[in-house]
C-alpha positions in Angstrom: -58.5 -64.2 -36.3 -61.0 -61.3 -36.8 -59.8 -58.0 -38.2 -60.7 -56.2 -35.0 -58.5 -58.5 -32.9 -55.6 -58.1 -35.3 -56.0 -54.3 -35.0 -56.0 -54.4 -31.2 -52.8 -56.5 -31.1 -51.1 -54.0 -33.4 -52.1 -51.0 -31.4 -50.9 -52.8 -28.2 -47.5 -53.6 -29.8 -47.1 -49.9 -30.8 -47.9 -48.7 -27.3 -45.4 -51.2 -25.8 -42.8 -49.9 -28.2 -43.5 -46.3 -27.4 -43.4 -47.1 -23.6 -40.0 -48.8 -24.1 -38.6 -45.9 -26.1 -39.7 -43.4 -23.5 -38.1 -45.5 -20.7 -34.9 -45.8 -22.7 -34.9 -42.0 -23.3 -35.5 -41.3 -19.6 -32.8 -43.8 -18.6 -30.3 -42.2 -20.9 -31.1 -38.7 -19.6 -30.8 -39.9 -16.1 -27.4 -41.6 -16.8 -26.1 -38.5 -18.6 -27.2 -36.3 -15.6 -25.4 -38.5 -13.2 -22.3 -38.4 -15.2 -22.5 -34.6 -15.5 -23.0 -34.3 -11.8 -20.1 -36.5 -11.2 -17.8 -34.5 -13.5 -19.0 -31.1 -12.0 -18.4 -32.4 -8.5 -14.8 -33.5 -9.2 -14.1 -30.2 -11.1 -15.5 -28.3 -8.2 -13.3 -30.3 -5.6 -10.3 -29.8 -7.8 -10.9 -26.0 -8.2 -11.6 -25.6 -4.6 -8.4 -27.3 -3.6 -6.4 -25.1 -6.1 -8.1 -22.0 -4.8 -7.3 -22.9 -1.3 -3.6 -23.5 -2.1 -3.5 -20.2 -3.8 -5.3 -17.9 -1.4 -4.6 -19.3 2.0 -1.4 -21.3 1.9 1.8 -21.4 -0.1 3.3 -24.6 -1.5 5.2 -26.7 1.1 8.9 -26.8 0.5 11.3 -29.4 1.9 14.3 -28.6 3.9 17.1 -30.8 2.7 19.6 -31.8 5.3 21.8 -35.0 5.7 19.7 -36.6 2.9 16.5 -36.3 5.0 13.6 -34.1 4.3 11.1 -32.5 6.7 8.0 -30.4 6.2 6.7 -27.4 8.1 2.9 -27.4 8.9 0.6 -24.5 9.7 -1.9 -25.3 12.5 -5.1 -23.4 13.2 -5.5 -22.5 16.8 -8.9 -22.1 18.3 -7.8 -19.2 20.4 -5.0 -17.3 18.7 -5.4 -18.2 15.0 -2.6 -20.0 13.2 0.6 -21.4 14.7 3.5 -23.4 13.3 3.9 -27.1 13.9 6.3 -29.7 12.4 5.6 -32.9 10.6 6.1 -35.0 13.6 3.2 -33.4 15.3 5.1 -31.2 17.8 2.9 -28.2 18.7 4.3 -24.7 19.1 1.2 -22.9 20.1 -0.1 -22.2 23.5 -0.8 -25.1 25.9 -4.2 -26.7 25.7 -5.1 -25.2 22.3 -6.8 -27.3 19.7 -5.1 -27.5 16.3 -5.6 -29.0 12.9 -2.5 -29.2 10.8 -2.4 -28.3 7.2 0.7 -27.8 5.1 2.2 -24.3 4.9 4.7 -22.9 2.5 7.7 -22.1 4.6 11.4 -22.7 4.3 13.4 -22.8 7.4 16.8 -21.0 7.1 19.9 -21.6 9.1 19.0 -18.9 11.6 15.6 -20.3 12.2 13.8 -17.6 10.3 11.1 -18.6 7.9 10.8 -17.3 4.2 8.8 -18.5 1.2 10.4 -19.8 -1.8 11.5 -16.8 -3.9 9.5 -14.2 -2.0 8.8 -13.1 1.6 5.7 -14.9 2.9 3.8 -11.7 3.7 4.3 -10.2 0.3 3.4 -13.4 -1.5 0.4 -13.9 0.7 -0.9 -10.3 0.1 -0.1 -10.2 -3.5 -1.7 -13.5 -4.2 -4.9 -12.6 -2.2 -5.0 -9.3 -4.1 -4.8 -10.9 -7.5 -7.3 -13.8 -6.7 -9.9 -12.0 -4.7 -11.3 -8.5 -4.8 -7.9 -6.8 -4.8 -8.4 -5.2 -1.3 -5.8 -7.5 0.6 -5.9 -10.5 2.8 -9.1 -12.0 4.3 -10.0 -10.6 7.7 -9.4 -14.0 9.5 -6.0 -14.2 8.1 -5.2 -10.5 9.1 -6.2 -11.3 12.6 -4.0 -14.4 12.6 -1.0 -12.4 11.5 -1.5 -9.5 13.8 -1.8 -11.9 16.9 1.6 -13.6 16.1 3.6 -10.3 15.8 6.2 -9.6 18.4 6.8 -5.9 19.1 10.4 -4.8 19.3 10.9 -1.1 19.6 9.2 2.2 19.0 10.3 3.9 15.7 8.0 6.8 15.6 5.1 8.8 17.2 2.3 10.6 15.6 -0.9 12.4 16.3 -2.8 9.1 16.8 -0.2 7.1 18.7 3.0 5.2 18.3 4.6 3.2 15.4 6.5 0.0 16.5 8.9 -2.2 14.6 7.7 -5.7 14.9 8.6 -9.3 13.8 6.4 -11.9 12.1 8.1 -15.3 11.4 11.5 -13.6 10.8 10.1 -10.7 8.8 10.1 -7.1 10.0 6.8 -5.2 10.0 5.7 -1.8 11.1 2.8 -1.6 13.5 0.8 1.6 14.0 -0.9 1.5 17.3 -3.9 3.7 17.9 -5.6 4.2 21.3 -9.2 3.4 21.6 -10.2 7.0 21.7 -8.9 7.3 18.2 -11.0 4.4 16.9 -12.6 6.6 14.2 -9.2 7.5 12.8 -8.1 3.9 12.8 -11.3 2.6 11.1 -10.9 5.4 8.5 -7.2 4.5 7.7 -7.9 0.8 7.5 -11.0 1.5 5.3 -8.8 3.5 2.9 -6.0 1.0 2.8 -8.5 -1.7 2.0 -9.8 0.2 -1.0 -9.9 -2.2 -4.0 -6.9 -1.9 -6.3 -5.1 0.5 -4.0 -2.0 -1.7 -3.7 1.0 -0.1 -5.5 4.8 0.0 -5.4 4.7 3.7 -4.3 2.0 3.3 -1.7 2.8 1.8 1.7 1.9 -1.8 1.7 -0.9 -2.7 4.0 -0.8 -6.1 5.7 -3.4 -6.4 8.4 -5.5 -4.6 11.0 -6.8 -5.9 14.4 -7.8 -4.8 17.9 -6.0 -6.2 20.9 -6.9 -6.0 24.5 -3.8 -5.7 26.7 -5.7 -5.9 30.0 -5.8 -2.1 30.6 -7.1 -0.7 27.3 -7.9 -1.8 23.8 -5.1 -1.2 21.2 -6.1 -0.8 17.6 -3.3 -2.2 15.3 -2.5 -1.3 11.7 0.2 -3.5 10.2 2.2 -2.4 7.2 5.4 -3.1 5.4 8.5 -1.9 7.2 11.1 0.3 5.6 14.4 0.6 7.5 15.4 3.9 5.9 12.5 5.6 7.7 10.6 8.5 6.5 11.9 11.0 3.8 12.2 13.6 6.6 14.5 11.2 8.5 16.4 10.2 5.5 17.2 13.8 4.2 18.2 14.8 7.7 21.0 12.2 7.6 21.8 11.9 4.0 22.4 14.0 0.8 21.5 12.7 -2.6 22.9 13.1 -6.2 20.8 14.2 -9.2 19.8 10.8 -10.2 18.6 9.8 -6.8 16.7 13.2 -6.4 14.8 12.5 -9.7 14.2 8.8 -8.7 12.7 9.8 -5.4 10.7 12.7 -6.9 9.4 10.5 -9.7 8.3 7.7 -7.3 6.4 10.1 -5.1 4.7 11.6 -8.1 3.9 8.0 -9.3 2.2 7.2 -5.9 0.2 10.5 -6.0 -0.8 9.7 -9.5 -2.0 6.3 -8.6 -4.0 7.8 -5.7 -5.5 10.6 -7.8 -6.8 8.7 -10.7 -9.6 6.3 -11.1 -9.2 2.7 -12.2 -12.3 1.8 -14.1 -14.0 -1.6 -14.3 -16.1 -3.9 -12.1 -13.3 -4.1 -9.5 -12.0 -0.6 -10.1 -10.5 2.0 -7.8 -12.1 5.4 -7.0 -9.8 8.4 -7.1 -8.3 9.3 -3.8 -6.7 12.6 -2.4 -4.2 12.3 0.4 -4.8 15.6 2.2 -1.7 15.3 4.4 1.2 14.9 2.1 4.6 15.8 3.7 8.1 14.4 4.1 7.2 12.6 7.4 4.4 10.7 5.6 6.6 9.4 2.9 8.8 6.4 3.4 12.1 5.6 1.7 12.5 2.1 0.4 15.8 0.0 0.0 16.0 0.9 -3.7 15.8 4.7 -2.8 12.3 5.0 -4.2 9.5 6.2 -2.0 6.1 5.0 -0.7 3.3 7.3 0.5 1.9 6.5 3.9 -0.6 7.7 6.4 -4.0 7.7 4.6 -6.1 8.6 7.6 -7.3 12.0 6.2 -7.7 10.8 2.6 -10.9 11.4 0.7 -12.4 9.3 -2.1 -14.6 10.3 -5.0 -17.3 8.0 -6.5 -17.9 9.2 -10.1 -21.1 7.3 -10.5 -22.9 9.1 -7.7 -20.5 12.2 -7.8 -20.1 11.7 -4.0 -17.0 13.0 -2.2 -16.3 10.7 0.8 -14.9 13.0 3.4 -13.8 11.5 6.8 -15.9 12.5 9.8 -13.2 14.5 11.6 -12.4 18.2 12.3 -8.7 17.6 11.8 -6.9 19.0 8.8 -3.5 18.3 7.3 -0.2 19.6 8.7 -0.4 23.4 8.9 3.0 24.0 7.4 2.0 22.1 4.2 -1.6 23.5 3.9 -2.3 25.3 0.5 -3.7 28.8 0.3 -7.2 27.7 -0.4 -7.3 25.8 2.9 -5.7 28.5 4.9 -8.2 31.0 3.8 -11.1 28.5 3.8 -11.9 28.9 0.2 -11.5 25.3 -0.8 -14.7 23.9 -2.3 -15.2 20.6 -0.4 -17.9 19.4 -2.8 -15.4 19.5 -5.8 -13.0 16.5 -5.7 -10.6 18.3 -8.0 -10.0 20.9 -5.3 -8.5 18.1 -3.0 -6.2 16.9 -5.7 -4.9 20.3 -6.4 -4.3 20.9 -2.7 -2.1 17.6 -2.8 0.0 19.1 -5.6 0.8 22.2 -3.6 2.0 19.9 -0.7 4.0 17.9 -3.2 5.9 21.0 -4.3 7.1 21.6 -0.7 8.3 18.1 -0.4 10.1 18.5 -3.7 11.8 21.7 -2.3 12.9 19.7 0.7 14.5 17.0 -1.6 16.2 19.5 -3.9 18.0 21.2 -0.9 19.8 17.9 -0.2 20.9 17.4 -3.8 24.7 17.4 -3.7 26.1 19.1 -6.9 29.9 19.4 -6.9 30.2 18.9 -3.2 27.8 21.8 -2.4 24.5 21.2 -0.6 22.1 23.0 1.8 21.4 21.7 5.3 18.0 20.0 5.8 15.1 22.3 6.7 11.3 22.3 6.6 9.4 24.6 4.2 9.1 28.1 5.5 11.7 27.3 8.3 12.9 31.0 8.1 9.4 32.6 8.0 7.5 30.9 10.8 8.1 29.2 14.2 8.8 25.5 14.6 5.0 24.9 15.4 3.2 27.6 13.5 -0.4 28.5 13.9 -2.9 28.6 11.1 -2.9 32.4 11.4 0.9 32.6 11.1 0.9 30.3 8.0 -2.0 32.3 6.5 -0.2 35.6 6.8 3.0 34.1 5.1 1.3 32.1 2.4 -1.9 33.9 1.6 -1.5 37.6 2.8 2.1 38.0 1.8 2.1 35.4 -0.9 5.5 34.0 0.0 7.0 30.7 -0.9 10.1 28.8 0.2 13.2 30.6 -1.2 15.2 29.1 -4.0 19.1 28.9 -3.6 21.2 30.7 -6.2 23.1 27.5 -7.0 20.1 25.7 -8.3 20.2 27.9 -11.4 23.6 26.4 -12.5 22.4 22.8 -12.7 20.0 21.5 -15.3 18.2 19.0 -13.0 17.7 21.6 -10.2 16.5 24.2 -12.7 13.9 21.7 -13.9 12.8 20.9 -10.4 12.6 24.5 -9.6 10.2 25.0 -12.6 8.0 22.1 -11.4 7.8 23.6 -7.9 6.8 27.0 -9.0 4.0 25.6 -11.1 2.9 23.3 -8.4 2.7 25.9 -5.5 0.9 28.5 -7.6 -1.6 30.6 -5.6 -4.2 29.7 -8.3 -5.2 26.0 -7.8 -6.3 25.6 -11.4 -2.8 26.6 -12.6 -1.0 23.8 -10.8 0.2 20.8 -12.7 -1.5 17.4 -12.5 0.3 14.4 -11.0 0.5 12.8 -14.5 2.1 15.9 -15.9 4.6 16.0 -13.0 5.6 12.4 -13.7 6.3 13.2 -17.4 8.1 16.3 -16.6 10.5 14.7 -14.0 11.1 11.8 -16.4 12.0 14.4 -19.1 14.4 16.1 -16.7 16.1 12.9 -16.0 16.3 11.9 -19.6 17.8 15.3 -20.6 20.6 14.7 -18.1 20.9 11.0 -19.0 20.0 10.1 -15.4 18.6 6.6 -14.4 15.4 6.7 -12.4 14.5 3.1 -12.7 14.2 0.9 -9.6 17.5 -0.4 -8.4 19.0 -1.2 -5.0 22.2 0.9 -5.4 22.9 3.3 -2.6 25.8 5.0 -4.5 23.7 8.1 -5.0 23.5 9.1 -1.3 26.0 10.6 1.1 26.2 11.4 4.8 25.2 14.9 5.8 28.3 15.0 8.0 30.7 13.9 5.3 33.7 16.1 4.6 33.1 16.0 0.9 29.9 18.0 1.3 30.1 21.7 1.6 26.9 23.3 3.5 26.2 26.6 1.7 24.8 29.6 3.5 21.0 30.1 3.6 21.6 33.7 2.6 22.4 32.7 -1.0 18.8 32.7 -2.3 16.9 34.0 -5.2 13.1 34.4 -5.2 
């Protein structure tokens, strides 16, 4: 064999070896890629399944009865959203609707009402959605499904925009604020504010859903929220008196809600600061544990610190005239400065605190319930009448003499006076109010933590309460 032939064979062998190595390498890469894709696919499927269970449905529970178990299913209706079916396929939706059953997390109680394990379904659904998504509440499709399953029961209130109804959704009570179509702008604004990221809070009325419904004659605009059977603070104080601890608990919870509105939560999914602009006893609801929740955010303004933009609703309406601060009455409020709106809220808060303190029963003595300035202006005062009393004459609600003899009421009086100062910059901040009320309660060894006890309230018509004359005041 010649040297040249031997060299060619060696070169050919090397090339074949290199080709083989390349093929093995490519094959290995392809195999690894396939394995990686399989792993990613199964992880994606598992994650999607868990996410669906967390955000759309609760875990199915079984109803034990006579040794047998049955499941409750949620079916999606092509026309009306979601309806309930049973495991044997019996359909409870409208005739002819097309459904696809999936398991739903409901327990059936003896009275036929449905509740989730440990928590009411609505609260669990909203809280889970708030945590797992953007923090702004339920997805729109779920909101519409809930709204279209609500049965209205009775009117529980009327406001400037329409009526408030008590409704039922699968055994739970809800409140439904119904706007007429001519007030669509107001409805859109309030829904927009309630859906602000990270707004949900114990002392802010819980938003559930929003939807528009055509009743055949006109379009109704629905805003669905939590229902509180005690009604507004106005209603509650009209019927009941409170003790010092309950007064402090209510005042602290209102201040806590205002504080949550007023301050920014920073971060990627943060909350802009919000000013209420219509704070009053009729817009504050009393919960079962005698803490309060702030409602009616239709006139609220938001502030975006990155652009320094004050988001003011497109409406000519202002807050309730009786609660307007001096700078609004004399038209000197600087609308480009968000701090001006926060300070205006604090003035209104002071008047609410005055209403609350009047109903504080100390030693069987209490004042009858009245609105601020009840003895200075008519029942429905004009802006001019309020301006004369508050701005021109510089008057404020009168303080009963008896308040000076009780430490809690003395402390509340100091807070009121600092909050309704004519000079907006001299008013306390919501955070300072919270700390001051907590200090007042601590000094009297009063408990202001959340509890469901109603021992701190009494009936306004009870014989144990003595209504004092409105003539016993100090300024």
